[in-house]
C-alpha positions as CSV (number, residue, x, y, z in Angstrom):
1,X,5.4,-26.9,-114.3
2,X,5.3,-26.3,-110.5
3,X,7.3,-27.7,-107.8
4,X,4.8,-30.1,-106.9
5,X,4.8,-31.6,-110.1
6,X,8.3,-31.8,-110.4
7,X,8.5,-33.7,-107.2
8,X,6.3,-36.3,-108.6
9,X,9.1,-37.4,-111.1
10,X,11.0,-40.5,-109.8
11,X,14.6,-40.1,-109.1
12,X,17.5,-41.9,-111.4
13,X,18.2,-44.4,-108.7
14,X,14.6,-45.4,-107.9
15,X,13.9,-46.2,-111.6
16,X,17.2,-47.8,-111.9
17,X,16.2,-50.1,-109.2
18,X,13.0,-51.0,-110.7
19,X,14.8,-51.6,-113.9
20,X,17.3,-54.0,-112.6
21,X,16.2,-57.0,-114.7
22,X,17.0,-55.4,-118.1
23,X,20.1,-56.9,-119.3
24,X,21.9,-53.9,-121.0
25,X,25.1,-51.8,-120.0
26,X,24.2,-49.6,-117.2
27,X,25.9,-46.6,-119.1
28,X,23.2,-47.2,-121.6
29,X,20.6,-47.5,-119.1
30,X,21.4,-44.6,-117.3
31,X,21.6,-42.3,-120.5
32,X,18.1,-43.4,-121.3
33,X,16.8,-42.9,-118.0
34,X,18.0,-39.3,-117.7
35,X,17.1,-38.3,-121.3
36,X,13.5,-39.7,-120.6
37,X,13.2,-37.7,-117.0
38,X,14.7,-34.6,-118.7
39,X,11.6,-34.9,-121.2
40,X,9.2,-35.4,-118.4
41,X,10.4,-32.1,-116.7
42,X,9.3,-30.4,-120.0
43,X,6.0,-32.2,-120.1
44,X,2.7,-30.8,-118.9
45,X,1.8,-33.9,-116.9
46,X,3.6,-36.7,-115.1
47,X,2.4,-40.2,-115.9
48,X,2.4,-43.0,-113.4
49,X,5.6,-44.8,-112.0
50,X,4.6,-47.8,-114.0
51,X,3.9,-45.8,-117.3
52,X,7.4,-44.1,-116.9
53,X,9.3,-47.6,-116.6
54,X,7.4,-49.1,-119.2
55,X,8.5,-46.1,-121.6
56,X,12.1,-46.4,-120.6
57,X,11.8,-50.3,-121.4
58,X,10.5,-49.6,-124.8
59,X,13.1,-47.0,-125.3
60,X,16.0,-49.6,-124.3
61,X,14.5,-51.9,-126.6
62,X,14.2,-49.5,-129.5
63,X,17.9,-48.3,-129.1
64,X,19.1,-52.0,-129.0
65,X,17.2,-52.8,-132.2
66,X,18.5,-49.7,-133.9
67,X,21.7,-50.4,-133.0
68,X,21.9,-53.7,-134.3
69,X,22.9,-55.4,-131.4
70,X,22.3,-59.0,-131.3
71,X,22.8,-61.1,-128.2
72,X,25.0,-63.8,-130.0
73,X,27.2,-64.0,-126.8
74,X,26.7,-61.7,-123.9
75,X,30.3,-60.2,-124.5
76,X,29.7,-59.5,-128.0
77,X,26.3,-57.8,-127.4
78,X,27.7,-55.6,-124.8
79,X,30.3,-54.5,-127.0
80,X,28.2,-53.7,-129.9
81,X,25.8,-51.5,-127.5
82,X,28.6,-49.9,-125.9
83,X,30.1,-48.9,-129.4
84,X,26.6,-47.5,-130.3
85,X,26.8,-45.2,-127.2
86,X,29.8,-43.5,-128.9
87,X,26.6,-41.6,-130.9
88,X,26.2,-38.2,-130.4
89,X,23.3,-37.2,-128.1
90,X,21.5,-35.6,-131.1
91,X,21.7,-39.0,-133.1
92,X,20.4,-40.8,-130.1
93,X,17.6,-38.6,-129.8
94,X,16.6,-39.0,-133.2
95,X,16.8,-42.7,-133.0
96,X,14.5,-42.8,-129.8
97,X,11.9,-40.5,-131.2
């Protein structure tokens, strides 16, 4: 992929600012954003910013569902998601695929 194409990939902070309404731990959101951007660097084409943000929203939702996190109370929900972050990155990649 050319440098021009790579420069079309938005930065982590830009995406993080756009997804500030997602209620999940920042570490989880950062891990998912970084993983997604890494996969975009290997892709042949770069989708629109809206598509990238939507894909990341879908990944967060899928991860939370797979982790079995239930928002019974905000503290409990955050604890269960943070515990899920202790999975190896290989396991997380398999769950997102």
